[in-house]
N, C-alpha and C positions, 0 to 999 in steps of 0.2 A: 435885324430880317433885311433880306436883300433884294434887291426891286424885278418883281417879274413882271409885269408891265410895262416892258418898252417896245419903243414901234418896230425894233428887229421881232422883240420877243415873240411879236402878234404877227404882222404879216409874215404871215409864213403858206404857200401852200396844206401844211398836213391841218393846219390851222381852219385853213377856208373850208377845206373835204369834211374837218369837226363839224363847224356854221352848218355848212351845209345838211347834212346829218338832219341837224334840229329842223331844220327848215322841211326839210322830209316829211315829218311826222306829222303834222298836220294833214298832209295829203292823202299820208296810209294809213291817217284814222276816218277819214272821209271815204276811200275808197270801201274801206270792210263794215266798217257802221251806216253810213250815206247809202251811196252807193251798192253799196253789197256784193260787190266785185271783189270774189277772191282771189281769185287771179290775177288783178292790177296790185290789187293790197300787197304779195303774197313781194310778185315782181319788184315793188320800189321799198318793199322790206330788204330784198334779195339784193340793191342795187343799193341799198345804203347800208350793208355788210361787207359790200364790197368795196365803200371809199374808207369803209375804216380800214378794212386792212391796207386800203394804195393810202390814205396819210402815217400806218406805219415805214410800210416801205421804203416810201420818198422821206420822208424825215429819218430816219437812219439812212441809204443809201444819199445822201444826199447834208446828211449833218444840220437837218434842221428842227431835228430833236429841243423845245424849251420846258420853261419849267410852265408856264401857259398851256404849254400844250398838255405836258402831264396830265394839265387840270382839268380843261373844255374837253379831252375827251372825253375821258371817262366820263361824265360831266354829259357829252350827246350819247352814248350808249345807256346810259340809267333816263335819262328824260326817254328816248324807242325804245328802250325795251317795259318798262313805268305804262307810258302808253298805250302799248301795245296787247304786255298781259290783262291792263282794266278793260280794253276794248275786249281781246275775249269771254270777258267773264260774262257778258252778254250770252256768249252761246254755250260757255263751260264755267253754272255756277261754281265747280270747286277750285277757279281759279282763283278765287278772291281768297282764297289758304294759300297758297305761292303771293300774290299781290299783300299779303299784312307775311308776310315769311321775308317778299325782298324789301318791304320799306324797311325791316328790321333791321338787316344785313347789313345795304344799303349805309342806315343811319350807322351805325356799329361802325363799318371801314371807315366811313368818310370823318367820323368820332375818330376816332384811331391817327388817320391817316392828319386831321391840324393837329392834333396835341403832338405830333412827331414832327413838322416840321413847324410849328413855334417852336419845338427843344430842340431841333438837329438842323433849322434853317436850310434843312434841303427836301425836295419833292421825290419820291420816292414812285418808281417804274410798277404798270404793272406785271401782277407776277403771273408765270405759269395757269396756276388754279386758275386767276381772275377770268382767264385770258378763256381759258376752259367753262367756266362759269359762264361765259357771254355766248360761244360758240355753242353750248347744247339746250342754252334761252332763247338763241335764236335760230335755230333747228327747231327746234318746238314750236318754236311760233310760228314757224311756217307750214311743219307737218299741219299743226291745228288750226288753221286757216282754209289750205288748202281740199283740209279729207273735212270738215264738218257735220256729217253723219257718220263721224269713225264710232264704233262700239261704246259703249259708257269705260268698259274698261279700261280699252284700250288710251282714250283721254287720261283717264286716272290716271295710268302706269305711264303717260307722258308728261305729266305734271309731279307727281311722288317721284320720278328721276329727278327732273328739271328741280323738286327744291331740296333732293340728296344731293346734291351738286352744289348748291347755292349754300347749303350748311359745309361739304366743305371748303367752300371758298372763304367763309365764314372764320370758319375752327383756324385756317392756312393763315387768312390775313392775320387775324386775332394773334395765334403767336408770331407770324413774321414784326410786327411792328412793338409788338411784347420783347420783341427780344435785341428788338436798338431805341425804346426806351429805356429800359433796363443797364444798356449800356453809358447811355452820359452820366 
C-alpha cells in the first residue's frame, strides 16, 4: 500500500478546513443542547457546511487533492452529522431511527471503502449520491434546529426523506464498490 501520510499530503488548506469542521462539533452541540441557542447552533452548522464546500473547491482548484484528504473530509462530515442527529434526538425522538440507519449505512460504506483500498491501493472520492445525502442531511438538520415546534408530521416527513436519501446513497455506494471489487 502506498504511503498516505506524508507531510505534503497532510499539511494542506483543505485538510485544515476538514480539521476545523471536526473542532466545530463540540461548539455546535454545546450551543444547541447546553445554551439552547438554535440560531447560533444553526449558524455554526452553516459555517461548517461552507468550510466543507470551500475545502473541495480549494483542493480541486489548487491541485491539493490528497488521499489523506479523501479520508479526512468524509470523517469530518460523518462525525458532524452523527453528533447533530444524536443531539436532535432530544427534541425529535424519531431521529433515533435515523441515527441507527446512519450508523449502519456509514459502517457498510466504510467497510466497503476499506476493502476497496486494500484491494486496489486507491482511495475513492465521494460520489454525487454521497454529496446529495450530505446536503439533504445538513438541510434537514438546519430546518429541525431552527423550527423545533414544527408539527410532528412535518418533522417525521423530514426524517423519512433524509432516511430515503441515505438509503439511496447506501445502495449506490454498495453497487459502486462491488463493481470495482469485481474487476479485481
